[in-house]
C-alpha positions in Angstrom: -187.1 -204.1 -116.1 -190.6 -203.3 -115.2 -190.0 -203.5 -111.6 -186.9 -201.1 -112.0 -189.2 -198.6 -113.8 -191.9 -198.9 -111.0 -189.4 -198.0 -108.4 -188.1 -195.0 -110.4 -191.6 -193.9 -110.9 -192.4 -194.3 -106.9 -188.9 -192.6 -106.4 -190.2 -189.6 -108.8 -193.5 -189.3 -107.1 -191.9 -189.2 -103.6 -189.3 -186.5 -104.6 -192.3 -184.5 -106.3 -194.2 -185.0 -102.9 -191.3 -183.8 -100.7 -190.8 -180.7 -102.9 -194.7 -179.7 -102.4 -194.4 -180.9 -98.5 -191.4 -178.4 -98.4 -193.4 -175.7 -100.2 -196.3 -176.3 -97.9 -194.4 -176.3 -94.9 -192.5 -173.0 -96.1 -195.7 -170.9 -96.8 -195.8 -167.7 -95.0 -199.4 -166.8 -94.5 -200.7 -163.2 -94.8 -201.2 -161.4 -91.3 -204.5 -160.1 -90.5 -204.9 -156.2 -91.1 -206.3 -155.8 -87.6 -203.1 -157.4 -86.0 -200.9 -155.3 -88.1 -202.7 -152.2 -87.2 -202.5 -152.7 -83.5 -198.9 -153.4 -83.7 -197.9 -150.6 -86.0 -200.0 -147.8 -85.2 -199.5 -145.1 -82.6 -201.0 -142.0 -81.0 -200.6 -139.9 -84.2 -201.9 -142.8 -86.7 -205.1 -141.8 -88.3 -207.0 -143.3 -91.3 -209.0 -141.5 -94.0 -210.9 -142.6 -97.0 -209.6 -141.9 -100.2 -211.4 -143.5 -103.3 -212.7 -146.4 -101.2 -209.2 -147.1 -99.8 -208.7 -146.5 -96.1 -205.6 -144.8 -95.9 -203.1 -144.9 -92.8 -201.4 -141.6 -92.3 -200.1 -139.4 -89.7 -200.2 -135.5 -89.3 -198.0 -133.8 -86.5 -196.6 -130.5 -85.7 -197.6 -127.0 -86.9 -196.2 -124.6 -89.6 -195.7 -125.1 -93.3 -196.7 -128.5 -94.5 -194.0 -130.9 -95.6 -195.4 -134.2 -97.0 -193.3 -137.3 -97.0 -193.7 -140.2 -99.5 -192.0 -143.5 -98.7 -190.5 -146.0 -101.4 -191.6 -149.5 -102.5 -192.5 -152.2 -99.7 -191.8 -149.5 -97.3 -194.2 -147.4 -95.2 -194.5 -144.1 -93.3 -192.4 -145.7 -90.5 -189.2 -145.0 -92.4 -189.5 -141.0 -91.7 -190.1 -141.4 -88.0 -186.6 -140.0 -87.0 -187.2 -137.2 -89.5 -190.6 -136.5 -88.3 -189.2 -136.2 -84.5 -186.9 -133.2 -85.8 -189.2 -131.7 -88.5 -192.2 -131.4 -86.1 -190.4 -128.9 -84.2 -190.6 -126.3 -87.1 -193.0 -127.9 -89.7 -196.2 -129.5 -90.0 -195.3 -133.3 -91.1 -197.8 -135.4 -93.0 -196.8 -139.0 -94.0 -199.0 -141.7 -95.4 -198.8 -145.5 -96.4 -198.9 -145.5 -100.1 -201.8 -147.7 -101.8 -200.1 -151.4 -102.1 -197.9 -150.9 -98.9 -197.9 -150.7 -95.1 -201.2 -150.5 -93.6 -203.0 -149.0 -96.4 -202.8 -152.2 -98.4 -203.8 -152.8 -102.2 -206.4 -150.8 -104.1 -209.2 -152.6 -105.8 -207.9 -152.5 -109.3 -204.4 -153.0 -108.8 -203.4 -149.7 -110.7 -200.2 -148.4 -109.4 -199.0 -146.3 -112.4 -197.5 -142.9 -111.9 -200.9 -141.4 -113.0 -202.7 -143.4 -110.3 -200.3 -142.2 -107.6 -200.5 -138.7 -108.5 -204.1 -138.7 -108.8 -204.3 -140.5 -105.2 -201.9 -137.9 -103.6 -203.9 -135.0 -105.3 -207.0 -136.5 -103.5 -205.6 -137.2 -100.3 -204.3 -133.8 -100.1 -207.7 -132.2 -100.9 -209.3 -134.3 -98.1 -206.8 -132.8 -95.7 -207.4 -129.2 -97.4 -203.9 -128.6 -98.3 -203.0 -126.4 -101.1 -199.4 -125.1 -100.6 -196.6 -127.8 -99.6 -192.9 -128.7 -99.2 -192.7 -132.4 -100.7 -190.3 -134.8 -100.3 -189.9 -138.6 -101.3 -187.7 -141.5 -101.4 -187.2 -143.9 -104.4 -190.7 -144.7 -105.6 -191.6 -142.0 -103.6 -189.3 -139.5 -105.0 -190.5 -140.6 -108.5 -194.1 -139.9 -107.3 -193.1 -136.6 -105.6 -191.3 -135.1 -109.1 -194.0 -136.4 -111.4 -196.7 -135.0 -109.0 -194.8 -131.6 -108.7 -194.6 -131.4 -112.7 -198.4 -131.3 -112.8 -198.9 -129.0 -109.9 -196.2 -126.3 -110.4 -197.8 -123.8 -108.1 -198.5 -126.0 -105.0 -195.1 -127.4 -104.4 -192.9 -124.6 -103.1 -189.7 -126.6 -102.5 -189.1 -130.4 -103.6 -186.6 -133.0 -101.8 -185.7 -136.2 -103.7 -183.8 -138.9 -101.9 -182.4 -141.5 -104.2 -185.3 -141.1 -106.7 -186.4 -143.6 -109.2 -187.5 -142.4 -112.8 -184.4 -143.3 -115.1 -184.9 -147.0 -115.8 -181.9 -149.4 -116.8 -182.8 -153.1 -117.3 -179.1 -153.9 -115.8 -180.0 -151.8 -112.7 -183.4 -153.5 -111.7 -183.0 -155.2 -108.2 -183.2 -158.8 -107.8 -186.5 -158.9 -105.8 -188.1 -156.9 -108.7 -186.7 -159.3 -111.4 -188.1 -162.4 -109.3 -191.5 -160.6 -109.2 -191.7 -160.4 -113.0 -191.0 -164.4 -113.7 -194.3 -166.5 -114.3 -194.6 -169.2 -111.5 -191.9 -168.0 -109.6 -193.9 -164.7 -108.8 -196.7 -167.1 -107.5 -194.2 -168.8 -105.0 -192.9 -165.4 -104.2 -196.4 -164.4 -103.1 -196.9 -167.2 -100.9 -193.4 -167.3 -99.6 -191.5 -164.6 -97.9 -189.2 -165.7 -95.2 -187.7 -163.4 -92.7 -184.2 -163.9 -94.2 -185.4 -162.9 -97.6 -186.5 -159.5 -96.1 -183.0 -159.2 -94.1 -181.1 -159.7 -97.6 -183.1 -156.9 -99.2 -182.5 -154.5 -96.3 -178.9 -155.3 -96.4 -178.9 -154.4 -99.9 -180.4 -151.2 -99.3 -178.3 -150.2 -96.3 -174.6 -149.5 -96.5 -174.0 -150.1 -92.9 -175.6 -153.5 -92.4 -175.0 -153.4 -88.4 -178.0 -151.0 -88.6 -180.3 -153.8 -90.0 -181.5 -154.9 -86.4 -184.1 -157.7 -85.5 -186.7 -155.0 -85.0 -186.1 -153.5 -88.4 -186.3 -156.9 -90.0 -189.5 -157.7 -88.1 -191.5 -154.5 -89.2 -190.6 -154.8 -92.8 -191.4 -158.8 -92.7 -194.6 -158.0 -90.9 -195.8 -155.1 -93.2 -194.8 -157.2 -96.5 -197.0 -159.9 -94.9 -200.1 -157.4 -94.2 -203.2 -159.2 -96.2 -203.0 -158.1 -99.9 -199.6 -156.4 -100.0 -197.4 -159.3 -101.7 -200.0 -159.5 -104.4 -199.7 -155.8 -104.7 -196.1 -155.8 -105.0 -195.9 -158.3 -107.9 -198.7 -156.3 -109.8 -196.6 -153.1 -109.4 -193.6 -154.9 -110.6 -195.2 -156.2 -113.7 -196.8 -152.9 -114.7 -195.6 -151.2 -118.1 -192.6 -148.9 -117.5 -193.1 -145.5 -118.6 -190.7 -142.9 -119.1 -191.8 -139.6 -117.6 -188.4 -138.0 -117.3 -189.3 -135.3 -120.0 -191.5 -133.7 -117.3 -188.6 -133.0 -115.3 -187.8 -129.9 -117.1 -191.1 -128.3 -116.2 -190.4 -128.1 -112.5 -189.2 -124.6 -111.4 -189.5 -125.3 -107.8 -186.3 -125.2 -106.1 -185.1 -128.9 -105.5 -182.6 -130.7 -103.5 -181.5 -134.2 -104.3 -179.8 -136.4 -101.6 -178.3 -139.7 -102.8 -176.4 -142.4 -101.1 -172.7 -143.0 -102.6 -173.3 -146.6 -101.8 -176.9 -147.0 -103.3 -176.9 -150.2 -105.1 -180.7 -150.3 -106.0 -180.4 -147.0 -107.9 -176.7 -146.0 -108.5 -175.5 -142.5 -107.6 -174.7 -142.1 -111.5 -178.3 -141.3 -111.7 -178.2 -138.1 -109.9 -176.6 -136.4 -113.0 -179.4 -137.5 -115.3 -181.7 -135.5 -112.8 -179.1 -132.6 -112.6 -179.3 -132.5 -116.5 -183.3 -132.1 -116.6 -184.2 -130.1 -113.6 -183.9 -126.3 -114.1 -183.4 -125.2 -110.2 -181.5 -128.1 -108.5 -178.7 -129.1 -105.9 -177.3 -132.1 -105.2 -175.7 -133.4 -101.9 -174.1 -136.8 -102.0 -173.8 -138.5 -98.6 -170.9 -140.9 -98.1 -171.0 -144.2 -96.6 -175.0 -144.1 -97.4 -177.1 -146.8 -99.1 -180.7 -146.4 -100.8 -182.7 -144.9 -97.8 -180.8 -142.1 -96.1 -183.6 -140.8 -94.0 -183.7 -144.2 -92.2 -180.1 -145.3 -92.5 -178.6 -141.7 -91.8 -181.5 -139.8 -90.4 -179.8 -137.0 -88.7 -177.2 -136.0 -91.5 -180.0 -136.4 -94.0 -182.7 -134.0 -92.3 -179.8 -131.6 -91.4 -179.3 -131.1 -95.1 -182.9 -130.8 -95.6 -183.5 -128.3 -92.9 -180.9 -126.2 -94.1 -182.2 -126.4 -97.8 -186.0 -125.6 -96.7 -184.4 -122.5 -94.6 -182.9 -120.8 -97.7 -185.0 -117.8 -99.1 
């Protein structure tokens, strides 16, 4: 009997050892920022210091400035196809938000709307810009409308692509739920296989054929930029505040673009924005997921150019 218990104990230890060995072998190390910067900057890339944070941005073209703000776990690269077209008529400014892309985490891990609005204000002041068009997707859309509600005269027109802001616990994407589970999020911050990134991209794209190896590699690499996974977990665990009462303050002409097939923030949320915003028009894009400017750049930028040209 004692011998049997001994064998059982040894087997249990072996299983535990194999589990930890598997975890150890699966750990995805952070990528140094120097490596990431070399790989994902181009001739238009610049860096600017904002509150002790070295911010990656691009400032291209001439004309009325339009500022583009990406969503969670994305980067300014999501706007590259838009930028090629918009720079023919506008000055186009995009940046990697704190916590993402080449900018990386801030020092105190504050990723509230209040923080992002303050960051954007300081960023624009550094560039000496006081009158802009503003466009944002998902989290970037929420930052855009929240910022506009505090700077009513500065934002001349507003473009929101599948914006966040109205929360429903049943609609929270799985990756965010994982990031909120104690212990699981510890592993989440250490183990980020490429297939996990691919899975999430196929959730936000309607046409999964457009989820290429290059696209997966970019999102995977930027997620592994040192500090970004921790920043994502911190962002996912911050208290959710409802700021939507501020939408009624926005008088700027607003265009909402929404992918009919958005599984992360369903198109039904568009109606909620229509009820709150005083001066708004809606365009629902068929066969489109959560990031229209990346999945269907030509169609989405065409809608935007038409809207911006209106008197």
